MARFI-589692 format. One record per residue (C-alpha): x, y, z. Coordinates in steps of 0.5 Angstrom, whole numbers, padded with zeros to 4 digits. Layout:
N
R    xx    yy    zz
R     X     Y     Z
...
//
This chain:
561
R    xx    yy    zz
R -0110  0028  0038
R -0110  0030  0044
R -0106  0026  0049
R -0104  0027  0057
R -0097  0026  0055
R -0094  0033  0053
R -0088  0034  0048
R -0083  0037  0047
R -0080  0042  0042
R -0074  0040  0038
R -0067  0043  0041
R -0067  0049  0036
R -0075  0051  0039
R -0073  0050  0046
R -0073  0056  0051
R -0067  0058  0052
R -0069  0063  0058
R -0071  0058  0062
R -0064  0054  0063
R -0057  0056  0064
R -0052  0058  0060
R -0048  0051  0061
R -0056  0046  0059
R -0057  0051  0054
R -0049  0049  0051
R -0051  0041  0052
R -0057  0042  0048
R -0054  0046  0042
R -0048  0041  0042
R -0053  0035  0042
R -0057  0038  0037
R -0050  0039  0033
R -0048  0032  0034
R -0054  0029  0031
R -0052  0030  0024
R -0047  0026  0024
R -0052  0020  0027
R -0056  0018  0020
R -0059  0012  0021
R -0054  0006  0017
R -0059  0001  0016
R -0067  0002  0014
R -0073  0001  0017
R -0074 -0006  0016
R -0075 -0013  0020
R -0070 -0015  0015
R -0064 -0011  0018
R -0065 -0011  0025
R -0064 -0018  0028
R -0068 -0021  0034
R -0065 -0018  0041
R -0062 -0023  0045
R -0065 -0023  0052
R -0064 -0029  0057
R -0070 -0031  0060
R -0074 -0029  0055
R -0076 -0031  0048
R -0078 -0026  0042
R -0085 -0027  0039
R -0084 -0023  0034
R -0080 -0016  0032
R -0083 -0011  0027
R -0082 -0005  0024
R -0086  0002  0021
R -0083  0008  0018
R -0087  0013  0021
R -0087  0021  0017
R -0089  0027  0020
R -0093  0025  0026
R -0096  0031  0030
R -0097  0030  0038
R -0102  0035  0042
R -0101  0035  0049
R -0104  0040  0053
R -0101  0040  0060
R -0095  0038  0064
R -0094  0031  0065
R -0089  0026  0066
R -0083  0032  0067
R -0085  0035  0060
R -0088  0042  0059
R -0094  0043  0055
R -0093  0044  0048
R -0095  0041  0040
R -0090  0037  0036
R -0091  0036  0029
R -0087  0033  0023
R -0083  0028  0027
R -0079  0022  0024
R -0077  0016  0026
R -0077  0008  0026
R -0082  0005  0030
R -0080 -0003  0033
R -0085 -0006  0036
R -0082 -0012  0040
R -0086 -0018  0043
R -0083 -0023  0048
R -0085 -0028  0053
R -0083 -0031  0059
R -0083 -0039  0057
R -0088 -0042  0063
R -0089 -0036  0065
R -0095 -0035  0059
R -0094 -0028  0058
R -0093 -0023  0052
R -0090 -0017  0053
R -0090 -0011  0048
R -0084 -0007  0047
R -0084 -0001  0043
R -0077  0003  0040
R -0078  0009  0037
R -0072  0011  0033
R -0070  0018  0030
R -0069  0017  0023
R -0065  0024  0022
R -0063  0027  0028
R -0061  0022  0033
R -0057  0026  0039
R -0054  0019  0041
R -0058  0018  0048
R -0063  0013  0049
R -0069  0015  0054
R -0074  0010  0058
R -0080  0013  0059
R -0084  0010  0065
R -0092  0009  0067
R -0097  0010  0072
R -0101  0006  0077
R -0102  0000  0075
R -0100  0002  0068
R -0092  0001  0065
R -0093  0005  0060
R -0098  0011  0059
R -0099  0010  0051
R -0094  0009  0046
R -0095  0016  0044
R -0092  0018  0051
R -0085  0017  0048
R -0086  0022  0043
R -0083  0027  0047
R -0077  0025  0047
R -0077  0023  0040
R -0078  0031  0039
R -0071  0032  0043
R -0067  0027  0038
R -0067  0022  0044
R -0068  0015  0042
R -0074  0013  0046
R -0077  0006  0049
R -0083  0004  0053
R -0086 -0003  0055
R -0093 -0005  0057
R -0090 -0010  0062
R -0095 -0016  0059
R -0101 -0012  0062
R -0107 -0008  0060
R -0105 -0001  0061
R -0111  0001  0065
R -0108  0006  0071
R -0113  0005  0076
R -0114 -0002  0077
R -0110 -0009  0075
R -0117 -0013  0076
R -0115 -0016  0069
R -0109 -0019  0071
R -0108 -0019  0078
R -0110 -0026  0078
R -0108 -0033  0075
R -0115 -0036  0078
R -0119 -0034  0084
R -0115 -0034  0090
R -0108 -0035  0086
R -0104 -0028  0085
R -0101 -0028  0077
R -0094 -0027  0080
R -0091 -0028  0073
R -0095 -0021  0071
R -0093 -0018  0078
R -0086 -0019  0077
R -0086 -0016  0070
R -0090 -0011  0072
R -0086 -0010  0078
R -0079 -0010  0075
R -0077 -0015  0069
R -0080 -0012  0064
R -0076 -0005  0064
R -0070 -0008  0065
R -0071 -0013  0058
R -0073 -0006  0055
R -0068 -0003  0056
R -0063 -0008  0054
R -0067 -0009  0047
R -0067 -0002  0046
R -0060 -0001  0047
R -0058 -0008  0042
R -0064 -0004  0037
R -0060  0002  0037
R -0054 -0001  0035
R -0057 -0005  0030
R -0060  0001  0027
R -0054  0006  0028
R -0048  0002  0028
R -0047  0004  0035
R -0050  0004  0042
R -0052  0011  0046
R -0047  0014  0049
R -0051  0015  0054
R -0058  0012  0057
R -0063  0016  0061
R -0069  0014  0064
R -0076  0019  0066
R -0082  0017  0070
R -0087  0020  0075
R -0091  0016  0080
R -0090  0008  0078
R -0085  0011  0072
R -0082  0014  0079
R -0082  0007  0082
R -0079  0004  0075
R -0073  0009  0075
R -0071  0008  0083
R -0073 -0001  0081
R -0067  0000  0076
R -0062  0004  0080
R -0063 -0002  0086
R -0064 -0008  0082
R -0060 -0006  0075
R -0055 -0001  0076
R -0052 -0001  0070
R -0057  0000  0066
R -0058  0008  0066
R -0053  0013  0067
R -0058  0019  0069
R -0065  0018  0072
R -0071  0021  0074
R -0075  0019  0079
R -0081  0024  0080
R -0086  0023  0085
R -0084  0016  0086
R -0089  0009  0088
R -0083  0007  0092
R -0085  0004  0099
R -0090  0000  0095
R -0093 -0004  0100
R -0093  0002  0106
R -0097  0007  0101
R -0102  0003  0097
R -0105  0001  0104
R -0104  0008  0107
R -0108  0011  0100
R -0113  0006  0103
R -0114  0009  0109
R -0119  0014  0109
R -0124  0010  0106
R -0123  0005  0111
R -0123  0011  0116
R -0130  0014  0113
R -0133  0007  0114
R -0130  0005  0121
R -0132  0012  0124
R -0139  0011  0121
R -0138  0019  0118
R -0138  0021  0111
R -0137  0028  0110
R -0139  0031  0104
R -0134  0033  0099
R -0135  0041  0100
R -0133  0039  0108
R -0127  0036  0106
R -0125  0042  0101
R -0127  0048  0107
R -0122  0044  0112
R -0117  0045  0107
R -0118  0052  0105
R -0118  0053  0113
R -0111  0050  0113
R -0108  0053  0107
R -0110  0060  0111
R -0108  0059  0118
R -0101  0056  0115
R -0099  0060  0108
R -0095  0065  0111
R -0091  0060  0115
R -0086  0062  0110
R -0086  0069  0109
R -0091  0070  0103
R -0099  0070  0103
R -0100  0066  0096
R -0105  0061  0098
R -0099  0056  0098
R -0097  0053  0104
R -0089  0052  0103
R -0088  0048  0110
R -0094  0043  0110
R -0089  0040  0115
R -0090  0045  0119
R -0097  0046  0119
R -0101  0044  0126
R -0108  0047  0124
R -0113  0043  0128
R -0120  0041  0124
R -0123  0041  0131
R -0122  0049  0132
R -0127  0049  0125
R -0133  0046  0130
R -0140  0049  0129
R -0138  0054  0124
R -0142  0055  0118
R -0141  0055  0110
R -0144  0055  0103
R -0144  0047  0100
R -0142  0048  0093
R -0148  0054  0092
R -0153  0049  0094
R -0153  0049  0102
R -0151  0051  0109
R -0146  0046  0112
R -0144  0046  0120
R -0138  0043  0121
R -0139  0038  0125
R -0134  0034  0131
R -0136  0028  0127
R -0132  0031  0120
R -0127  0034  0125
R -0124  0027  0127
R -0125  0024  0120
R -0120  0029  0117
R -0116  0029  0123
R -0115  0021  0123
R -0114  0022  0114
R -0108  0027  0117
R -0105  0023  0122
R -0105  0017  0117
R -0106  0009  0120
R -0105  0008  0126
R -0104  0001  0130
R -0110 -0001  0133
R -0109  0001  0141
R -0103  0005  0141
R -0099  0000  0139
R -0092  0001  0137
R -0091  0000  0129
R -0086 -0004  0131
R -0089 -0010  0134
R -0093 -0010  0127
R -0087 -0010  0122
R -0081 -0009  0123
R -0076 -0006  0118
R -0071  0001  0116
R -0077  0004  0114
R -0081  0003  0121
R -0084  0009  0123
R -0084  0011  0130
R -0090  0011  0135
R -0095  0008  0133
R -0096  0010  0126
R -0096  0006  0120
R -0095  0010  0115
R -0096  0018  0114
R -0102  0021  0111
R -0104  0026  0107
R -0100  0033  0108
R -0105  0039  0110
R -0106  0043  0103
R -0107  0036  0099
R -0114  0036  0097
R -0118  0030  0100
R -0122  0028  0093
R -0116  0023  0091
R -0116  0019  0097
R -0122  0020  0101
R -0127  0022  0095
R -0135  0021  0097
R -0141  0022  0093
R -0147  0026  0095
R -0153  0024  0093
R -0160  0026  0091
R -0163  0024  0097
R -0158  0027  0101
R -0154  0021  0103
R -0146  0022  0102
R -0142  0015  0100
R -0135  0014  0101
R -0132  0012  0094
R -0125  0008  0095
R -0119  0009  0091
R -0118  0005  0086
R -0111  0003  0086
R -0111  0001  0093
R -0117 -0003  0092
R -0115 -0007  0088
R -0109 -0009  0090
R -0113 -0011  0097
R -0118 -0015  0093
R -0113 -0018  0088
R -0107 -0019  0092
R -0109 -0020  0100
R -0115 -0023  0098
R -0115 -0026  0092
R -0121 -0024  0091
R -0123 -0020  0085
R -0130 -0019  0087
R -0129 -0018  0096
R -0132 -0012  0099
R -0127 -0007  0101
R -0133 -0003  0106
R -0133 -0008  0111
R -0125 -0008  0113
R -0125 -0006  0121
R -0119 -0003  0124
R -0115 -0009  0126
R -0116 -0012  0119
R -0113 -0007  0116
R -0107 -0007  0121
R -0107 -0015  0120
R -0107 -0013  0112
R -0101 -0008  0113
R -0097 -0013  0115
R -0098 -0018  0110
R -0098 -0014  0104
R -0091 -0013  0107
R -0089 -0020  0108
R -0092 -0022  0101
R -0089 -0018  0097
R -0084 -0013  0099
R -0078 -0017  0096
R -0083 -0016  0089
R -0085 -0010  0089
R -0083 -0006  0095
R -0078 -0002  0091
R -0075  0001  0098
R -0068 -0002  0099
R -0064  0004  0100
R -0057  0000  0098
R -0055  0005  0092
R -0048  0003  0092
R -0047  0000  0086
R -0052  0005  0082
R -0046  0010  0085
R -0041  0006  0083
R -0043  0006  0076
R -0043  0012  0076
R -0050  0014  0076
R -0054  0020  0077
R -0061  0021  0080
R -0066  0026  0081
R -0072  0026  0084
R -0078  0031  0085
R -0084  0032  0088
R -0091  0036  0089
R -0092  0038  0097
R -0099  0038  0095
R -0099  0031  0093
R -0106  0028  0094
R -0104  0020  0091
R -0096  0019  0094
R -0094  0022  0101
R -0088  0026  0100
R -0086  0024  0107
R -0085  0017  0104
R -0081  0020  0099
R -0076  0024  0104
R -0076  0018  0109
R -0072  0014  0103
R -0068  0020  0102
R -0066  0020  0108
R -0065  0012  0109
R -0060  0013  0103
R -0056  0018  0106
R -0056  0014  0112
R -0052  0009  0108
R -0048  0014  0104
R -0047  0021  0107
R -0045  0023  0101
R -0052  0021  0098
R -0052  0029  0095
R -0046  0028  0090
R -0051  0023  0087
R -0057  0023  0088
R -0062  0030  0090
R -0069  0030  0091
R -0073  0037  0090
R -0080  0039  0093
R -0084  0043  0090
R -0089  0047  0094
R -0097  0047  0092
R -0096  0042  0086
R -0100  0036  0087
R -0099  0028  0084
R -0094  0029  0078
R -0095  0036  0076
R -0102  0038  0077
R -0104  0044  0082
R -0102  0051  0083
R -0095  0052  0084
R -0088  0052  0081
R -0086  0046  0076
R -0080  0044  0074
R -0078  0047  0067
R -0073  0043  0065
R -0071  0036  0069
R -0068  0032  0064
R -0063  0037  0061
R -0060  0039  0069
R -0059  0031  0069
R -0056  0031  0062
R -0051  0037  0066
R -0050  0033  0071
R -0048  0026  0068
R -0045  0028  0062
R -0041  0035  0065
R -0041  0033  0072
R -0045  0040  0073
R -0049  0038  0080
R -0056  0041  0080
R -0056  0046  0086
R -0064  0048  0084
R -0068  0046  0079
R -0071  0052  0076
R -0078  0052  0075
R -0085  0056  0073
R -0093  0056  0076
R -0096  0052  0070
R -0102  0058  0071
R -0102  0064  0075
R -0101  0066  0082
R -0103  0072  0084
R -0105  0074  0077
R -0097  0072  0075
R -0094  0066  0073
R -0089  0065  0078
R -0081  0062  0077
R -0079  0060  0083
R -0072  0055  0084
R -0073  0048  0087
R -0067  0047  0092
R -0064  0041  0094
R -0068  0037  0100
R -0066  0038  0106
R -0066  0046  0104
R -0073  0050  0102
R -0074  0055  0097
R -0075  0061  0102
R -0078  0069  0099
R -0072  0074  0102
R -0077  0079  0099
R -0079  0083  0092
R -0083  0081  0086
R -0086  0074  0088
R -0086  0073  0081
R -0079  0072  0080
R -0074  0067  0081
R -0069  0072  0085
R -0073  0073  0089
R -0072  0067  0094
R -0066  0063  0096
R -0063  0056  0098
R -0064  0057  0106
R -0063  0051  0112
R -0070  0053  0114
R -0076  0058  0113
//
């Protein structure tokens, strides 16, 4: 069956050309060592006792012996490259737990390789409102010899909406399920997976890793913040941290169009994006259709007023002042009313300067995610809300699943922004920059994100890293952040994607080899050729220094362009 989550080829088939010599050696050592890890018990619930989790009860534990498992994943996602997996053999352990008094039912799965376990655990994250993007998402890790684990956090695997579970009753948010989704379930899944491993193999994992993007990235950082000893290494890509800030910011484009009384056609947004790319493409010294430095791009949409262009081959459109204003407001991000300083609306370590409540889309990111519009046959165009932010506002702020968010005014938006932080930051904010206990545990973490991310603002991720660095000047020694130019949310887009983040993390954790770069390759051709380009640790940038743009050696890590 075809899935969104790619799997990784088993160790003998890994494309070694893209890995460093050390990473190749680590993978081969892990493969050889795997022969020593034969399961010491059969795949039966009679041989795997119920895990012990403080504050929770096991409702059921079942097993299934899976042989010849196949998985086809067509595109890069959740840090894995696209590939096809065949002939996986593993023991699937299904554990359902509940928390007395919470009336919840949380499903967990642990997949244990039955012939070639490499002695390591990988926890797999979810996306949006889904704590896990489908149990098949565990397959890629098992394909590399890892024990893999995931949880549904007791909520449906519907990434775009929490409507089915957010409210316990009209007017009352289900705080138990929100806690399960926010943090509790991932921790308990991890504890159970380690116990199951010890029961099955006769010993616990030697190393434990987390891998996730978006919500999966937030789950990983939540582990580092709340349960710092759960994992030795964490991959937190495009993390949905600063949840209350960026989730409200996701609703900003919809609020802008409704308040301005003007809804551009999607082709008008596309026209402005193309103009911004054209204007700022060469900031990095390379003409390739990618804005490598969106923070340096100050393209003004008002410069397009009066220009005419073809709209999707159907009609000619003249770029208007109203459209320019809408686009500028979206790029600016949510603002306070009447220029009131943001610190008067809310104030903590993440408060931005001036009247900015949070960041907007970077120039070069597409508008079709957060500023989606639909033009009807009668020529009228309607704005459509983004599912994740709209569901949050309706269910958790208004506590009314049917509330119509189209009527939210600018002053009301400002109030909702403050309300979301006040009521939920301690539950799901995941913005605590104190990673001291994780560092003391010896943990290592890699975050990466596309600079054309149209779902989670990259500036929010760098904001978090800067705050960690303020507390720990040596942050670089245990936590590194990489940005990928031209890449969208969790791997979409046009630019170079990391080749193997997990191998880089394992080399750091197990051998002390910190990632000076992340080797990356474009999923599709750029100017006719697949590009290989190193991603550099923030705040450094991957700078073109001349030569063939498709070759990694044509780039260097520099302080600026």
